[in-house]
N, C-alpha and C positions, 0 to 999 in steps of 0.2 A: 640681278644681287637677291639675296631671303636675310634674315634679319628673322632672334625670337622676337614674336609677337603678343605681350598678356592685355588680356582681352575680363576690363573688373568686369564685375556679373554682379545681381542682387541671390547670387543663390545662398546660405547661411547654413545652412541647415546639413548636413550630409548621412543621414540615408531618402531622401525624400531626394535628392542629386545622385548619387547610384538611383535608383530605380526609375528616377529619367532618364538614366543613360542607359538601361536596361527596356526602357522601352525606344526607343530609337533606336534599336540594332545594334548598340556599340557594347562588349562589352567592358568587364571595371575586373584591368590582371589582377588589380593590388590595391589595398588601400589602412592607412592608418593615422586614421583623426587628424592627420593634416596633409596627404595628397590624394591621390586617384589617379589613377593612372590608366588610361581606357588603349579599349587595341583599332586605331585612329595612328598612323604609323606617317610623320612627314618628316624630312630632310637631316630634323634633327630630334631624333627618336617618335618613343610613343610624347601622343599626347596628354598630356594630367590638368588639372584639378588641383591647385594650390593654395592654400590656406594664409590671405594674410591679412589683418585688421581684422579678422572675424568676418570675413568674405571669403569664399571662393572666386581665385582667377584663376581663366584657362593660357596658358599657351599653349603657342600653337606656329609655323614656320608663316610668315607674314605672305609669299607666291602661291599658302595651302589655300586664301581664300581669291584673291589676282586672279590664277590659274581655274580653276574651279575644274567640270569637269574633264579637259587636257589634262591634272594632276596626276605625278605620273609616281610618285611614290601610294606603296598599302589599295592602288585600289581590286587591286584585283586580292583580295583577300580577305572584303569589305564588298554583299549581297549589291549595299545599296553606296555607292559612293554619292557626301554632297558636300561640295564646297564648308565652306565654320561657321562664317551668317546662318545659313539655309539653314545645313545639321543646331544649333549656339537659338535657333530663334526653336523649336522642337524642340528640342528639353527644355527650353522654356518654360514651355504653354505644357508639359509634361510634368515636370518641376510643381510648375503654382495649382499645376489641377491634384499631383502629390501632397501635397504644403494642405488645401483644401485640405485636407484629408485626412492625415498626422494632424492639424490643430479639428477637424470635428470629431474625432474621438478626443484626446486629449480636452477636448472639455466634457463629452459625452461622462470619462473615465471622472471628474473630477462633479460631473451635475449629479453623479452614483454617488461617491465618497460624502456632499456633504446630505443626500436625503438618508442613507445609514446613521449621517455624525446626531440628525434629526433625527433618525426613531430610536437613538440610542440615550440621546436627548429626552424624549416621553415616555422610550420605561423606564430611562435612573429614578425620574420627579410618582411615573405611575410606584412606582416599587416605595419611595419613600411616603407620600398620600397617605397606604395599605398602612403600612407601614408605622405608623403613627395613627392611626384611624383605629385601629388593632390597638393600639397601645392605649388612645384614649376608652373603648370597650366596642365602639362603635361594628355592629358587621356592613361587607364589603359587597352593590353587586354589580360588577363591570360587565353591565354594554359599549356595542360601538355602533357608532349613528353613524350613516353620511360620513364613513372613513375618519368621524373621529367617539376619543372616548371617552366612556358618561363613566363617572360614582358614581352610584344615589347610599351612601351612608345612611345607614339608620341606628338608633340603638332604642332602647326597652329601658322603660324607664318604670319601677314599680309605686 
């Protein structure tokens, strides 16, 4: 006798999970933010990931893992049929890689935003200093040395 099994996973990011599923030769037939339905079909229908308490749970037929390669459902429509634990292990590996790449991409974007913020801060401060110096009658010579801005203020008095 079979039953529907909910396998808890560590997957939290929908985008990375979809990429990981597809990287393992399985198609995502639909997704809506709370569930991801695959083209892996078992006795109870399409195997799917459902978002529960911030993590995705994989729902599948209990015999799909136990019968392995002898599992009769959907084997002919998939290029390489893998049992649930083997397939989930492969998806987990791909997910970890995709999630790491996403974190790197987000860190790079944050670094660029911070660099831009600092550059704008330096430009604003430089403009303030130049405006005040001109107001007080100084001549301004600006140079850049080793990535640093140098302002030389000169006032001629007679």
